[in-house]
C-alpha positions as CSV (number, residue, x, y, z in Angstrom):
1,M,-0.1,0.0,-0.1
2,T,1.2,3.5,-1.0
3,K,2.3,5.9,1.9
4,T,1.8,9.3,1.0
5,I,3.3,12.2,3.2
6,A,3.2,16.4,2.7
7,L,5.2,18.8,3.2
8,L,3.5,21.8,4.0
9,N,3.7,25.6,5.3
10,Q,1.9,28.1,4.1
11,K,4.9,30.3,4.5
12,G,7.6,30.7,2.1
13,G,11.1,29.5,2.4
14,A,10.2,27.1,5.4
15,G,12.3,24.7,4.1
16,K,9.5,22.3,1.9
17,T,11.2,21.7,-1.3
18,T,15.1,20.7,0.3
19,L,13.2,18.4,3.1
20,S,11.1,16.8,0.2
21,T,13.8,16.1,-2.2
22,N,15.8,14.9,0.2
23,I,13.2,12.7,2.3
24,A,12.2,11.3,-1.0
25,Y,15.7,10.4,-2.4
26,G,16.6,9.0,0.9
27,L,13.9,6.9,1.0
28,Q,14.7,5.7,-2.3
29,Q,18.0,4.7,-1.2
30,K,16.3,2.3,1.3
31,G,14.9,0.4,-1.6
32,Y,11.7,2.0,-1.7
33,R,10.4,3.3,-5.0
34,V,9.5,6.8,-4.7
35,L,7.5,9.4,-6.6
36,L,7.8,12.9,-5.7
37,V,4.9,15.4,-6.4
38,D,5.7,18.8,-6.9
39,S,2.1,20.1,-6.2
40,D,3.2,24.1,-6.0
41,P,2.8,26.5,-9.4
42,Q,6.4,27.8,-8.7
43,G,7.5,24.5,-9.5
44,S,10.5,24.3,-7.6
45,A,11.0,20.6,-7.2
46,R,10.6,20.2,-11.0
47,D,13.4,22.8,-11.4
48,W,15.2,21.0,-9.1
49,S,14.4,18.2,-11.2
50,E,15.8,19.5,-14.4
51,E,19.0,20.4,-12.9
52,N,19.6,16.5,-12.7
53,K,18.3,16.1,-15.8
54,G,15.7,13.9,-14.1
55,D,18.3,10.9,-13.0
56,L,17.5,11.2,-9.2
57,I,13.9,10.6,-9.0
58,P,10.5,10.2,-10.7
59,V,9.1,13.5,-10.2
60,V,5.7,15.1,-11.4
61,G,3.9,18.6,-11.1
62,L,-0.1,18.0,-9.8
63,D,-0.4,21.8,-8.8
64,R,-4.4,21.6,-8.8
65,E,-7.4,21.3,-6.2
66,T,-8.1,17.7,-8.0
67,L,-4.8,16.5,-6.8
68,P,-5.9,13.7,-4.4
69,K,-7.8,11.9,-7.5
70,D,-4.8,12.7,-9.5
71,L,-2.6,11.1,-7.4
72,K,-5.0,7.6,-7.2
73,A,-4.6,7.4,-10.8
74,I,-0.9,7.4,-10.8
75,S,0.6,6.6,-7.5
76,S,-0.2,2.4,-7.4
77,G,3.2,1.1,-8.7
78,Y,5.1,3.5,-5.4
79,D,5.9,2.8,-1.9
80,W,5.9,5.9,-0.9
81,V,4.6,9.4,-2.2
82,V,6.1,12.7,-1.1
83,I,4.5,16.2,-2.0
84,D,6.2,19.4,-2.0
85,G,3.5,21.7,-1.0
86,A,2.6,25.2,-2.0
87,P,2.6,28.3,0.1
88,Q,0.3,30.7,0.6
89,I,-2.8,28.9,-1.6
90,A,-5.2,27.2,0.8
91,K,-7.3,25.2,-1.8
92,L,-3.8,23.5,-2.9
93,S,-3.0,22.9,0.5
94,A,-6.3,21.4,1.4
95,A,-6.0,19.2,-1.2
96,A,-2.5,17.6,-0.1
97,I,-4.0,17.4,3.2
98,K,-6.8,15.4,1.9
99,A,-4.1,13.0,0.2
100,A,-2.1,12.6,2.5
101,D,-1.5,9.8,5.3
102,L,1.3,12.2,7.3
103,I,1.8,15.5,7.1
104,L,5.2,17.3,8.0
105,I,4.9,21.0,8.6
106,P,8.6,22.5,8.5
107,V,9.0,25.5,10.6
108,Q,11.9,27.8,11.0
109,P,12.3,28.9,14.8
110,S,11.2,32.6,14.6
111,P,8.0,33.7,15.7
112,Y,7.0,34.8,12.5
113,D,7.3,31.5,11.6
114,I,5.4,29.8,14.2
115,W,2.4,32.6,13.9
116,A,2.3,32.2,10.0
117,T,1.6,28.4,11.1
118,S,-1.7,28.4,12.3
119,D,-4.3,28.7,9.2
120,L,-2.5,25.7,8.3
121,V,-3.2,23.9,11.5
122,D,-6.6,24.8,11.6
123,L,-6.9,23.5,7.9
124,I,-5.4,20.4,9.1
125,Q,-7.4,20.2,12.1
126,A,-10.9,20.7,10.2
127,R,-9.7,17.4,8.1
128,Q,-9.1,15.6,10.8
129,E,-12.3,16.2,12.7
130,V,-14.4,14.0,9.7
131,T,-11.8,11.7,9.3
132,D,-11.1,10.4,12.8
133,G,-8.0,12.0,13.5
134,L,-6.4,11.4,10.2
135,P,-3.9,12.6,8.2
136,V,-1.6,12.6,11.2
137,A,0.3,15.8,11.7
138,H,4.0,16.8,12.9
139,F,6.3,19.5,13.0
140,V,9.7,19.5,12.1
141,I,12.0,22.1,13.2
142,S,13.9,23.6,9.7
143,R,17.0,25.6,9.5
144,S,17.6,25.6,13.1
145,I,20.7,27.2,14.5
146,Q,21.9,25.2,17.0
147,N,22.2,26.1,20.8
148,T,20.5,29.0,20.7
149,T,17.9,30.4,22.9
150,I,15.2,31.1,20.4
151,A,15.4,27.1,19.2
152,K,14.6,26.3,22.8
153,E,11.6,29.3,22.7
154,A,10.5,27.8,19.6
155,Y,9.7,24.2,20.7
156,E,7.9,25.7,23.5
157,V,5.8,27.7,21.4
158,L,5.1,25.0,19.1
159,K,3.7,22.9,21.9
160,G,0.8,24.9,22.0
161,Y,-0.8,23.7,18.7
162,N,-1.1,20.2,19.7
163,F,0.8,18.7,17.0
164,P,3.9,16.5,18.2
165,I,7.8,17.7,17.2
166,L,9.8,15.2,15.1
167,K,12.8,14.5,17.5
168,T,15.2,15.2,14.2
169,A,15.3,19.0,13.2
170,T,17.8,20.5,10.4
171,V,20.4,22.7,11.0
172,S,21.0,25.7,8.5
173,R,23.8,24.1,6.9
174,V,25.2,25.2,3.7
175,T,25.4,21.8,2.2
176,Y,21.5,22.2,1.7
177,S,21.6,24.9,-0.5
178,N,24.4,23.8,-2.3
179,T,23.3,20.4,-3.5
180,A,19.9,22.1,-4.0
181,G,21.4,24.4,-6.6
182,K,23.1,21.3,-8.4
183,G,19.9,19.2,-8.4
184,E,21.5,17.1,-5.5
185,T,20.7,16.0,-2.2
186,V,22.5,15.7,1.1
187,Y,23.4,12.2,0.1
188,H,25.7,13.4,-2.6
189,S,28.0,15.7,-0.2
190,K,30.3,14.5,2.2
191,D,28.5,16.0,5.1
192,Q,27.8,13.3,7.4
193,K,26.0,15.4,9.7
194,A,23.1,16.4,7.2
195,I,22.9,13.2,6.0
196,D,22.4,12.0,9.5
197,E,19.4,14.7,10.2
198,I,17.8,13.3,6.9
199,E,18.2,9.8,7.9
200,G,16.6,10.9,11.6
201,I,13.6,12.3,9.5
202,I,13.4,9.0,7.5
203,G,13.4,7.0,10.2
204,E,10.7,8.8,12.4
205,V,8.5,9.0,9.6
206,E,8.6,5.2,8.7
207,A,7.9,4.5,12.3
208,I,5.2,7.1,12.9
209,L,2.9,5.4,9.7
210,N,4.0,2.1,10.8
211,E,1.9,2.8,14.1
212,A,-0.8,4.5,12.4
């Protein structure tokens, strides 16, 4: 059975595409058949795929409200579907929420980024109310600066939204932007710490969906 995860945040620059591409490739490295879906009209994941000439992982663009229906038509041959969500477009976010088994909400540890998640949280909770708590949703701290007061405060504020927070966070590393610009992933770098971050997130994702 295909498992679908969506990375959503209605604020741009939260790290959705970076996480989507790295998680999708990391899952593929574990032997899974993986499809990366770009649901953002800006097409960042598709641009990334063009940089590597489509050699790393299958990427399709489905940036429309019929995403759940369209996905059912093409996802049967895959173990995992990773959806790179669209910012600022509530209808496309709602479509991704409907299609997903698990939603990851990347949040940078700043008050502005945390406040910007409130509308998305409302959309997810509205869906959960009519579908017996599904999809599952978790925050993931993105682009954190280690050992800073604001990072610690971010965890406390996010707890107020009643969604769990992944134990693994990504740290602000130049590796993420350097590899993305070349259509690659952190797996193509020598930055083991960055690889470990993605591996940690993937491990948590697998555990969450195995328990669901």
